[in-house]
C-alpha positions as CSV (number, residue, x, y, z in Angstrom):
1,M,-49.5,17.4,-2.2
2,L,-52.1,15.5,-4.2
3,L,-49.7,13.5,-6.5
4,A,-50.8,10.2,-5.2
5,Q,-54.4,11.1,-5.5
6,Q,-54.2,10.9,-9.3
7,T,-53.6,7.2,-8.9
8,S,-55.8,6.4,-5.9
9,D,-58.9,8.0,-7.5
10,V,-59.1,5.3,-10.2
11,T,-57.8,2.3,-8.4
12,F,-59.1,0.2,-5.5
13,T,-57.0,0.8,-2.4
14,Y,-56.8,-1.0,0.9
15,L,-54.8,0.4,3.9
16,G,-53.3,3.0,1.5
17,L,-52.0,0.6,-1.1
18,A,-53.5,0.1,-4.6
19,T,-54.3,-3.3,-6.0
20,V,-51.1,-3.5,-8.1
21,D,-49.0,-2.7,-5.0
22,W,-50.6,-5.6,-3.2
23,V,-49.8,-7.9,-6.1
24,V,-46.2,-6.8,-6.2
25,L,-45.9,-7.3,-2.4
26,A,-47.6,-10.8,-2.7
27,V,-45.1,-11.9,-5.4
28,Y,-42.2,-10.8,-3.2
29,L,-43.6,-12.6,-0.1
30,F,-44.1,-15.8,-2.0
31,G,-40.6,-15.6,-3.5
32,I,-39.0,-14.9,-0.1
33,T,-40.9,-17.8,1.5
34,G,-39.5,-20.1,-1.1
35,L,-36.0,-18.9,-0.3
36,G,-36.7,-19.5,3.4
37,I,-37.7,-23.1,2.8
38,W,-34.6,-23.6,0.6
39,S,-32.4,-22.1,3.4
40,Y,-34.1,-24.2,6.1
41,R,-33.1,-27.4,4.3
42,R,-29.5,-26.4,4.4
43,V,-29.3,-25.9,8.2
44,K,-27.8,-29.0,9.6
45,S,-25.4,-27.7,12.2
46,M,-24.6,-24.7,14.4
47,D,-22.1,-23.4,11.9
48,D,-24.9,-23.5,9.2
49,F,-27.4,-21.7,11.4
50,F,-25.1,-19.1,13.0
51,M,-22.5,-18.6,10.3
52,G,-24.2,-19.7,7.1
53,G,-21.7,-22.5,6.6
54,R,-18.9,-19.9,5.8
55,R,-19.6,-20.5,2.1
56,F,-20.3,-17.1,0.6
57,G,-18.3,-15.2,-1.9
58,K,-17.4,-11.5,-2.4
59,V,-20.7,-10.3,-4.0
60,F,-22.9,-12.0,-1.4
61,M,-20.7,-10.8,1.4
62,M,-20.8,-7.3,0.1
63,F,-24.6,-7.2,0.0
64,F,-24.7,-9.0,3.3
65,A,-22.6,-6.2,4.9
66,F,-24.8,-3.6,3.2
67,G,-28.1,-5.3,4.1
68,A,-27.2,-6.3,7.7
69,G,-26.0,-2.7,8.4
70,T,-28.8,-1.0,6.4
71,S,-32.3,-1.0,7.7
72,S,-35.1,1.2,6.8
73,E,-34.8,3.2,10.0
74,Q,-31.5,4.5,8.7
75,A,-33.0,5.9,5.5
76,V,-35.8,7.3,7.7
77,S,-33.4,8.8,10.2
78,V,-31.3,10.5,7.5
79,V,-34.3,12.0,5.7
80,A,-35.9,12.9,9.0
81,G,-32.7,14.4,10.3
82,T,-32.2,16.3,7.0
83,F,-35.8,17.6,7.1
84,R,-35.2,19.0,10.6
85,A,-31.5,20.1,10.3
86,G,-30.8,20.6,6.6
87,L,-27.8,19.1,4.9
88,A,-26.1,18.7,8.3
89,G,-28.6,15.8,9.0
90,I,-26.4,13.6,6.8
91,W,-24.0,13.2,9.7
92,Y,-26.6,10.9,11.4
93,Q,-25.3,8.3,9.1
94,F,-22.0,9.8,7.8
95,L,-20.7,9.4,11.3
96,W,-19.6,5.9,10.2
97,L,-17.9,7.3,7.1
98,W,-14.7,7.9,8.9
99,A,-14.7,4.4,10.4
100,T,-15.2,2.7,7.0
101,P,-11.5,2.5,6.0
102,F,-10.7,0.6,9.2
103,Y,-13.2,-2.1,8.2
104,W,-10.6,-3.2,5.6
105,I,-8.1,-3.8,8.4
106,L,-10.6,-5.3,10.9
107,A,-12.4,-7.8,8.8
108,P,-9.5,-10.3,8.4
109,L,-9.1,-10.4,12.2
110,F,-12.8,-11.4,12.7
111,R,-12.4,-14.2,10.0
112,R,-9.2,-15.4,11.6
113,M,-10.8,-15.7,15.0
114,R,-12.9,-18.6,13.5
115,A,-15.6,-17.8,16.1
116,F,-19.3,-18.4,16.0
117,T,-20.1,-15.2,18.0
118,T,-18.2,-12.2,19.4
119,S,-18.6,-13.8,22.8
120,D,-16.1,-16.4,21.7
121,F,-13.6,-13.6,21.4
122,F,-14.1,-12.6,25.0
123,E,-13.9,-16.3,26.1
124,H,-10.6,-17.0,24.4
125,R,-9.0,-13.6,24.9
126,Y,-10.1,-13.2,28.5
127,N,-12.2,-15.9,30.3
128,T,-15.7,-17.3,30.7
129,A,-16.8,-14.5,33.0
130,A,-15.9,-11.9,30.4
131,A,-17.6,-13.9,27.7
132,T,-20.8,-14.1,29.8
133,L,-20.7,-10.4,30.3
134,Y,-20.5,-9.8,26.6
135,S,-23.2,-12.3,25.9
136,I,-25.6,-10.5,28.1
137,Y,-24.5,-7.1,26.8
138,G,-24.6,-8.4,23.2
139,I,-28.2,-9.7,23.6
140,G,-29.1,-6.3,25.0
141,M,-27.5,-4.6,21.9
142,S,-29.5,-6.8,19.5
143,I,-32.7,-6.0,21.4
144,V,-32.0,-2.3,20.9
145,F,-31.2,-2.7,17.2
146,I,-34.3,-4.8,16.5
147,A,-36.5,-2.3,18.4
148,A,-35.0,0.6,16.5
149,G,-35.4,-1.1,13.2
150,L,-39.1,-1.9,13.9
151,F,-39.7,1.7,15.2
152,G,-38.2,3.4,12.1
153,S,-39.8,1.0,9.7
154,G,-43.2,1.3,11.3
155,K,-43.0,5.1,10.9
156,M,-42.0,4.8,7.3
157,I,-44.9,2.4,6.5
158,Q,-47.3,4.9,8.1
159,G,-46.0,7.6,5.6
160,L,-45.9,5.1,2.7
161,T,-49.5,4.3,3.1
162,G,-50.6,7.9,3.6
163,G,-51.2,7.3,7.3
164,E,-53.8,4.6,6.6
165,M,-51.9,1.6,8.0
166,P,-51.7,1.9,11.8
167,Y,-48.2,1.8,13.2
168,N,-49.0,-1.3,15.4
169,Y,-50.3,-3.2,12.4
170,A,-47.1,-2.5,10.5
171,V,-44.8,-3.5,13.3
172,A,-46.8,-6.8,13.9
173,A,-46.7,-7.7,10.2
174,M,-42.9,-7.1,9.9
175,T,-42.2,-9.0,13.1
176,I,-44.1,-12.1,12.0
177,M,-42.3,-12.2,8.6
178,F,-38.7,-11.7,9.8
179,V,-39.2,-14.1,12.8
180,T,-40.6,-16.8,10.6
181,Y,-37.9,-16.4,8.0
182,G,-35.0,-16.0,10.3
183,L,-35.9,-18.9,12.6
184,A,-36.1,-21.2,9.6
185,G,-33.0,-20.4,7.7
186,G,-30.6,-18.8,10.2
187,L,-27.8,-16.6,9.0
188,G,-27.7,-18.2,5.6
189,A,-31.3,-17.0,5.1
190,A,-30.3,-13.6,6.3
191,I,-27.5,-13.4,3.7
192,V,-29.7,-14.4,0.8
193,T,-32.3,-11.8,1.9
194,D,-29.6,-9.2,2.2
195,F,-28.7,-9.7,-1.5
196,I,-32.3,-9.1,-2.6
197,Q,-32.8,-6.2,-0.2
198,G,-29.5,-4.6,-1.3
199,V,-30.5,-4.5,-4.9
200,L,-34.0,-3.2,-4.1
201,T,-32.7,-0.6,-1.6
202,I,-30.0,0.8,-3.9
203,T,-32.4,1.0,-6.8
204,L,-35.2,2.7,-4.9
205,S,-32.9,5.0,-3.0
206,F,-31.8,6.6,-6.2
207,L,-35.2,6.2,-8.1
208,L,-37.0,8.6,-5.8
209,L,-34.3,11.3,-5.8
210,P,-34.5,12.7,-9.4
211,F,-38.3,12.9,-9.3
212,A,-38.2,14.7,-5.9
213,L,-35.7,17.1,-7.3
214,D,-37.7,17.6,-10.4
215,L,-40.7,18.7,-8.3
216,V,-38.6,21.5,-6.7
217,G,-37.0,22.6,-9.9
218,G,-33.7,20.7,-9.6
219,F,-30.7,21.7,-7.7
220,A,-31.3,25.4,-8.5
221,G,-34.8,24.9,-7.0
222,L,-33.1,23.7,-3.8
223,H,-31.2,26.9,-3.5
224,T,-34.3,29.0,-4.2
225,G,-36.2,27.1,-1.6
226,A,-33.3,27.4,0.9
227,A,-33.4,31.2,0.4
228,E,-37.2,31.4,0.8
229,L,-37.1,29.2,3.9
230,A,-34.1,30.9,5.5
231,E,-36.0,32.1,8.5
232,V,-37.3,28.6,9.5
233,R,-34.4,26.5,8.0
234,P,-31.3,28.7,8.3
235,G,-28.2,27.1,6.9
236,M,-30.3,24.5,5.1
237,L,-27.4,23.6,2.7
238,D,-24.6,23.8,5.3
239,L,-22.7,20.7,6.4
240,V,-22.6,21.9,10.0
241,L,-25.4,23.0,12.3
242,S,-24.3,25.9,14.5
243,Q,-25.3,26.3,18.1
244,Q,-27.4,29.4,17.4
245,V,-29.4,27.6,14.6
246,A,-29.6,24.5,16.7
247,D,-31.1,26.4,19.7
248,T,-33.9,27.9,17.5
249,M,-34.7,24.4,16.2
250,G,-34.6,22.5,19.5
251,K,-31.7,20.3,18.5
252,P,-28.1,19.8,19.6
253,P,-25.5,21.5,17.3
254,I,-23.9,19.4,14.6
255,T,-20.3,20.7,14.8
256,M,-17.0,19.1,13.7
257,F,-16.3,18.2,17.3
258,Y,-19.8,16.5,17.5
259,V,-19.1,14.6,14.3
260,F,-15.7,13.6,15.5
261,M,-17.0,12.2,18.8
262,L,-19.9,10.4,16.9
263,S,-17.3,8.8,14.6
264,I,-15.0,7.7,17.5
265,T,-17.9,6.3,19.4
266,A,-19.2,4.5,16.3
267,L,-15.8,3.0,15.6
268,A,-15.3,1.9,19.2
269,G,-18.7,0.2,19.1
270,I,-18.9,-1.3,15.6
271,V,-16.5,-4.1,16.5
272,V,-18.7,-5.5,19.2
273,Q,-22.1,-5.2,17.5
274,P,-23.3,-8.8,17.6
275,H,-23.9,-9.2,13.8
276,I,-20.4,-8.1,12.8
277,M,-18.8,-11.5,13.5
278,G,-21.2,-13.0,10.9
279,V,-20.7,-10.1,8.5
280,C,-16.9,-10.7,8.5
281,G,-16.8,-14.4,9.2
282,A,-19.4,-16.0,6.9
283,G,-17.2,-15.7,3.8
284,K,-15.0,-18.4,2.2
285,T,-11.8,-16.6,3.3
286,E,-10.8,-13.4,5.0
287,F,-10.6,-11.5,1.7
288,E,-14.4,-12.1,1.1
289,G,-15.1,-10.6,4.6
290,R,-12.7,-7.7,4.0
291,F,-14.1,-6.9,0.6
292,G,-17.7,-7.3,1.6
293,F,-17.5,-5.4,4.9
294,T,-15.7,-2.4,3.4
295,F,-17.4,-2.0,0.0
296,G,-20.8,-3.1,1.2
297,N,-20.6,-0.1,3.6
298,F,-19.4,2.2,0.9
299,I,-22.5,1.4,-1.1
300,K,-24.4,2.5,2.0
301,R,-22.5,5.8,2.1
302,F,-23.5,6.6,-1.5
303,C,-27.2,5.7,-0.6
304,T,-26.9,8.1,2.3
305,V,-26.1,10.9,-0.1
306,A,-29.3,10.1,-2.1
307,W,-31.4,9.9,1.1
308,T,-30.0,13.3,2.2
309,F,-30.8,15.2,-1.0
310,T,-34.3,13.5,-1.0
311,G,-34.7,15.0,2.5
312,L,-33.6,18.4,1.3
313,A,-36.2,18.3,-1.5
314,C,-38.8,17.3,1.0
315,I,-38.1,20.5,3.0
316,V,-39.0,22.6,0.0
317,I,-42.0,20.3,-1.0
318,Y,-43.6,19.9,2.4
319,L,-42.5,22.4,5.0
320,P,-44.3,25.5,3.7
321,D,-47.7,23.8,3.8
322,N,-47.1,22.2,7.2
323,L,-45.7,25.1,9.1
324,P,-49.2,26.3,10.1
325,K,-50.0,22.8,11.3
326,F,-46.9,22.7,13.5
327,E,-47.8,26.2,14.9
328,A,-51.4,25.0,15.6
329,M,-50.1,22.0,17.6
330,G,-47.9,24.4,19.6
331,N,-51.0,26.6,20.4
332,K,-52.9,23.5,21.3
333,A,-50.1,22.5,23.7
334,A,-50.3,25.9,25.4
335,T,-54.1,25.7,25.7
336,V,-53.9,22.2,27.2
337,A,-51.2,23.5,29.7
338,M,-53.4,26.4,30.8
339,A,-56.5,24.2,31.1
340,Q,-54.5,21.6,33.1
341,A,-53.2,24.3,35.5
342,A,-56.7,25.6,36.1
343,E,-58.1,22.2,36.7
344,E,-55.4,21.4,39.3
345,G,-55.7,24.8,40.9
346,K,-52.1,25.8,40.0
347,P,-51.0,29.3,38.8
348,A,-51.4,29.7,35.0
349,P,-48.1,29.5,33.0
350,T,-46.3,32.8,32.6
351,P,-46.1,34.3,29.1
352,E,-42.4,33.2,29.0
353,E,-43.4,29.6,29.9
354,L,-46.2,29.6,27.3
355,V,-43.6,30.6,24.6
356,V,-41.5,27.5,25.6
357,I,-44.6,25.3,25.7
358,R,-45.8,26.5,22.2
359,R,-42.3,25.9,20.8
360,Q,-42.0,22.4,22.2
361,G,-45.5,21.5,21.0
362,A,-44.6,22.7,17.5
363,L,-41.2,20.9,17.6
364,T,-42.9,17.7,18.7
365,A,-45.4,17.9,15.8
366,E,-42.5,18.6,13.4
367,K,-40.5,15.7,14.8
368,D,-43.4,13.2,14.3
369,F,-44.0,14.5,10.8
370,A,-40.3,14.2,9.9
371,D,-40.3,10.5,11.0
372,Q,-42.9,9.8,8.3
373,I,-41.5,12.1,5.6
374,F,-39.6,9.6,3.5
375,G,-42.6,7.2,3.3
376,L,-44.9,10.2,2.6
377,A,-42.7,11.4,-0.3
378,A,-42.6,7.9,-1.7
379,H,-46.4,7.6,-1.3
380,D,-46.9,10.9,-3.2
381,I,-44.2,10.6,-5.9
382,L,-43.8,6.9,-6.9
383,P,-47.4,6.4,-8.3
384,T,-46.7,9.3,-10.8
385,I,-43.7,7.3,-12.1
386,A,-45.2,3.8,-12.6
387,P,-47.9,1.7,-10.9
388,G,-46.7,-0.9,-8.4
389,L,-43.6,1.1,-7.2
390,I,-45.1,1.7,-3.8
391,G,-45.5,-2.1,-3.4
392,L,-41.9,-2.6,-4.6
393,L,-40.7,0.0,-2.1
394,L,-42.7,-1.7,0.6
395,A,-41.2,-5.1,-0.4
396,S,-37.7,-3.4,-0.2
397,L,-38.6,-2.1,3.2
398,L,-39.7,-5.5,4.4
399,A,-36.5,-7.0,3.0
400,A,-34.5,-4.4,4.9
401,V,-36.3,-5.1,8.2
402,M,-36.1,-8.9,7.6
403,S,-32.4,-8.8,6.8
404,T,-31.4,-6.6,9.7
405,C,-33.7,-7.9,12.3
406,D,-33.3,-11.6,11.5
407,A,-29.5,-11.2,11.5
408,Q,-29.7,-9.6,14.9
409,M,-32.1,-12.2,16.1
410,V,-29.9,-15.1,14.9
411,V,-26.6,-13.7,16.3
412,S,-28.1,-12.8,19.6
413,S,-29.8,-16.2,19.9
414,G,-26.4,-17.6,19.1
415,L,-24.9,-15.7,22.0
416,F,-27.4,-17.2,24.4
417,T,-27.2,-20.7,23.0
418,E,-23.5,-21.0,22.5
419,N,-22.2,-19.0,25.4
420,I,-24.9,-19.3,28.2
421,Y,-27.2,-22.3,27.6
422,K,-24.6,-24.7,26.2
423,R,-21.9,-23.6,28.7
424,F,-23.9,-23.4,31.9
425,F,-27.1,-25.5,31.5
426,K,-26.9,-28.3,28.8
427,P,-23.4,-29.1,27.6
428,G,-22.9,-32.1,25.3
429,Q,-26.3,-32.0,23.5
430,S,-26.8,-32.6,19.8
431,Q,-26.5,-29.9,17.1
432,A,-30.3,-30.2,16.4
433,H,-31.0,-29.5,20.1
434,Y,-28.9,-26.3,20.2
435,V,-30.5,-25.1,16.9
436,T,-33.9,-25.6,18.5
437,V,-32.9,-23.7,21.6
438,G,-31.5,-20.9,19.4
439,R,-34.8,-20.6,17.7
440,I,-36.7,-20.3,21.0
441,A,-34.2,-17.8,22.3
442,G,-34.8,-15.7,19.2
443,L,-38.5,-15.5,19.9
444,V,-37.8,-14.3,23.5
445,I,-35.4,-11.7,22.2
446,V,-37.8,-10.4,19.7
447,G,-40.5,-10.1,22.3
448,L,-38.3,-7.9,24.5
449,A,-37.5,-5.8,21.4
450,L,-41.2,-5.2,20.8
451,L,-41.5,-4.0,24.4
452,L,-38.6,-1.6,24.0
453,Q,-39.6,-0.1,20.7
454,V,-42.7,1.6,22.2
455,Q,-40.3,3.6,24.4
456,F,-38.6,5.5,21.5
457,T,-39.9,9.0,20.8
458,D,-38.3,9.5,17.4
459,V,-35.9,7.9,15.0
460,I,-33.0,10.2,15.8
461,Q,-33.2,9.2,19.4
462,A,-33.3,5.5,18.5
463,L,-30.2,6.1,16.3
464,K,-28.3,7.8,19.1
465,V,-29.0,4.8,21.4
466,I,-27.6,2.5,18.7
467,I,-24.4,4.5,18.4
468,K,-23.7,4.9,22.2
469,T,-24.7,1.4,23.5
470,P,-21.9,-0.8,22.0
471,A,-19.0,1.6,22.7
472,A,-18.7,0.9,26.4
473,I,-17.7,-2.8,25.9
474,G,-16.0,-2.0,22.6
475,I,-13.1,-0.5,24.6
476,S,-12.2,-4.0,25.8
477,F,-12.2,-5.3,22.3
478,W,-9.8,-2.7,20.9
479,L,-7.4,-2.7,23.8
480,G,-7.6,-6.5,23.9
481,I,-6.3,-7.0,20.4
482,V,-3.4,-4.6,20.6
483,W,-2.3,-4.8,24.3
484,R,-1.6,-8.1,26.0
485,R,-1.6,-6.4,29.4
486,F,-5.3,-5.6,29.3
487,S,-6.8,-7.9,31.9
488,T,-10.1,-9.6,32.6
489,P,-11.0,-7.4,35.6
490,A,-10.4,-4.4,33.3
491,V,-13.2,-5.6,31.0
492,F,-15.7,-5.3,33.9
493,T,-14.4,-2.1,35.4
494,S,-14.1,-0.4,32.0
495,T,-17.5,-1.4,30.8
496,I,-19.4,-0.7,34.0
497,T,-17.7,2.6,34.6
498,A,-18.4,3.8,31.1
499,L,-22.0,2.9,31.4
500,L,-22.4,4.6,34.7
501,V,-20.7,7.8,33.5
502,W,-23.0,7.7,30.4
503,W,-26.0,7.3,32.6
504,F,-25.0,10.1,34.9
505,L,-24.1,12.6,32.1
506,S,-27.5,12.0,30.5
507,T,-29.3,13.2,33.7
508,E,-30.5,16.7,34.3
509,Q,-28.6,16.6,37.7
510,A,-25.3,16.3,35.8
511,A,-26.1,19.3,33.6
512,N,-27.1,21.4,36.6
513,L,-23.8,20.4,38.4
514,L,-21.6,21.3,35.4
515,A,-23.4,24.4,34.2
516,P,-21.9,26.9,36.7
517,S,-18.3,26.0,36.0
518,F,-18.5,24.6,32.4
519,P,-21.4,26.4,30.7
520,D,-20.1,25.3,27.2
521,L,-20.7,21.7,28.1
522,V,-24.5,22.0,28.5
523,A,-27.4,23.3,26.5
524,E,-31.1,23.8,27.1
525,L,-33.3,21.4,25.1
526,G,-37.0,21.0,25.8
527,G,-36.9,23.5,28.7
528,T,-34.3,21.6,30.7
529,L,-30.5,21.5,30.8
530,H,-28.7,18.6,29.2
531,V,-25.0,17.8,28.8
532,K,-24.3,18.0,25.1
533,D,-24.1,14.7,23.3
534,A,-20.5,15.2,22.2
535,W,-19.3,15.8,25.8
536,Q,-21.3,12.8,27.0
537,M,-19.5,10.6,24.6
538,L,-16.1,12.0,25.4
539,G,-16.8,11.7,29.1
540,Y,-17.8,8.1,29.2
541,M,-15.3,6.9,26.5
542,Y,-12.3,8.6,28.2
543,T,-13.3,7.4,31.6
544,G,-13.8,3.8,30.4
545,V,-10.3,3.8,28.7
546,V,-8.5,5.3,31.7
547,V,-10.2,3.0,34.2
548,G,-9.5,-0.1,32.0
549,I,-5.8,0.8,31.7
550,L,-5.4,1.5,35.4
551,T,-7.2,-1.7,36.4
552,S,-4.9,-3.7,34.0
553,L,-1.8,-2.3,35.6
554,V,-2.8,-3.3,39.1
555,T,-4.4,-6.7,38.4
556,R,-3.0,-10.1,37.2
557,P,-2.6,-10.4,33.4
558,V,-4.2,-13.2,31.4
559,D,-2.1,-16.4,31.3
560,K,0.7,-16.1,28.8
561,Q,0.0,-19.5,27.3
562,K,-3.6,-18.5,26.6
563,L,-2.5,-15.2,25.1
564,D,0.1,-16.9,22.9
565,K,-2.6,-19.3,21.5
566,F,-5.0,-16.4,20.9
567,F,-2.6,-14.1,19.1
568,R,-1.4,-17.1,17.0
569,L,-5.0,-17.5,15.9
570,L,-5.1,-13.8,14.8
571,R,-1.9,-14.2,12.9
572,T,-3.0,-17.3,11.0
573,P,-4.8,-16.6,7.7
574,A,-8.1,-18.4,7.1
575,R,-8.2,-20.8,4.1
576,D,-11.2,-21.7,1.9
577,G,-12.9,-24.9,3.1
578,E,-11.6,-24.9,6.6
579,K,-13.8,-27.0,8.9
580,I,-14.5,-25.2,12.1
581,E,-15.7,-27.7,14.7
582,H,-14.9,-25.6,17.8
583,A,-14.9,-21.8,18.2
584,C,-11.5,-20.1,18.1
585,E,-9.6,-23.3,17.3
586,L,-7.0,-23.7,14.4
587,P,-7.8,-26.5,12.1
588,A,-5.2,-29.2,11.5
589,D,-4.5,-28.1,8.0
590,S,-4.2,-24.4,8.9
591,A,-1.8,-22.0,7.0
592,P,1.4,-21.0,8.8
593,P,1.1,-17.8,10.9
594,V,2.3,-14.5,9.7
595,E,5.1,-13.2,11.8
596,G,6.3,-9.7,12.5
597,K,5.0,-6.7,14.5
598,L,4.9,-3.0,13.8
599,I,6.3,-2.2,17.2
600,N,8.7,-4.6,18.8
601,H,7.4,-4.6,22.3
602,P,6.4,-7.8,24.2
603,D,3.1,-6.4,25.3
604,L,2.0,-4.8,22.0
605,E,0.4,-6.8,19.2
606,I,0.1,-4.5,16.2
607,P,1.0,-6.5,13.1
608,K,3.1,-5.1,10.3
609,P,0.8,-3.9,7.5
610,T,0.8,-5.9,4.3
611,A,0.7,-4.4,0.8
612,L,-2.9,-5.6,0.4
613,G,-3.9,-4.2,3.8
614,L,-2.2,-0.8,3.4
615,G,-3.2,-0.4,-0.2
616,G,-6.9,-1.1,0.5
617,F,-6.8,1.2,3.5
618,I,-5.4,4.1,1.4
619,V,-8.0,3.5,-1.4
620,A,-10.8,3.5,1.2
621,W,-9.6,6.9,2.6
622,I,-9.6,8.3,-1.0
623,L,-13.2,7.1,-1.3
624,V,-14.1,8.8,1.9
625,F,-12.8,12.2,0.7
626,L,-14.4,11.7,-2.7
627,I,-17.8,11.1,-1.1
628,I,-17.5,14.2,1.0
629,Q,-16.4,16.3,-2.0
630,L,-19.3,14.9,-4.0
631,T,-21.7,15.9,-1.2
632,Q,-20.3,19.4,-1.0
633,W,-20.3,19.7,-4.8
634,L,-23.9,18.6,-5.1
635,A,-24.9,21.1,-2.3
636,G,-23.3,23.9,-4.2
637,Y,-24.5,22.8,-7.7
638,G,-27.1,25.1,-9.1
639,A,-26.4,28.0,-6.7
640,P,-27.0,31.4,-8.2
641,V,-23.8,33.0,-9.5
642,G,-22.7,36.1,-7.6
């Protein structure tokens, strides 16, 4: 496509951006720098730096939840997944759709914990050893999330600039900006950035879609394109990706079972993602956290629909012209393999092996192209709408990276400062001292994320790592808030066992071991056998839960007095203006606790639902089904009759 050429032919460009785009980007950067300075002046304590002073209302909390959980790699992953898998690619983000109603129930618990970090939960529910385990694990999660955000954003910037801005330059520029901003203003700065990023992301997510659809002839054009590309994109407008189609495309099938396991794993892990304590706990009261966490994520679900249909339009726009290029890369891979075999004196690949090599070469080329497709579509389409929109989208992208990565950096540095440094190395220091240490820790964490991001091969792989990583320790959170008997040793055995089972099931040896007796559990991808993702998740989640329960039954429970204090905390509503001097401590003027359990058993702690809790939960489920119906209706809209 030469749409962008119409603009670039008459305008000076540098690194793929026109002058007006650089001006828009500069205005954004100056504005965001001013906000950073303003936020910096408001940081006077650890509560200010790590929790934003707990002063934000419903609108800011909604956009904070949207922004902290929405980075550019998610738009990239949805569009890339859709480009490769058709409509079924929506599940790479819709997997969290089923978990969203539970956010309405969970958010008040986080606010009532009155914690600075999720590690505080493990400290006061279990003990210091469990808190330290989570701190180390949580820092690792943040490193993974930052690395994935930078990887996906770098790929998008490559496409957005027409391939003229090198990936490493893009990553370096983003890192400098979010580190500078986040270290200055802490979580308060992240929340302000999330508000700006949320408005820009929502606007530009829906701005690109109508013009992309117009290029293919609207929804009717999507159906025409799907029919014309049926051989290379079978089932393009289906919400599931069958095993047969997945095999031809070198991807795991997207079945209802796969979606179910993705959703269960995501729900198990979302509660221990390091930034969630801030997302739910930085509001004035628990209602702000509840409203923001739930509806901020519903905004994201609607954006996901827009990203998906943009990806479907991109299939029709770009795939026909690029299929010969993918095939050429497959032939090149076969030529290289034959030359390498001759050079090393090995037998030449058989015809059957060459077929596999060509297929993998073509799929690799397609995968790399898919990672850049969202940015490329914006690069080609936005200049035809109005000048400066590429700069505005790049500003939105930078805001997305800054809001997500600086939030992860701040909360993970809080884990280190509050739960490792302060506890084991330098207790009793001033607030200013700990804020400084937190900033230094943030720099180290970002450095490790930069090392990790070069290990990712594509944005879908990065997304799967994000989904699977938190769930192992999330088991201990869920069982810990509903079952008093879940013990401290169980936190360790459950987490470590789940991780080991995940690692084993991801190896080729596990696939070879299971294939003879359980052939339905494995699939051939890239010329080797792999245990299917859905069965990997079922295997390590089930094992982690069973081992945790058995360990709890044979080990000493947590002290009853400590448990009584902790569950009283969870039953006590948070008031506006509460002063939190110490993590997980009730203030002197706290509200009375809410009594009553759903099941009257001494070891179970499932509270009775309130009218507000149950009503919001039902409304959230209605929204879930409306969004699915909307997606299916849009997929069928414009289809030829008969």
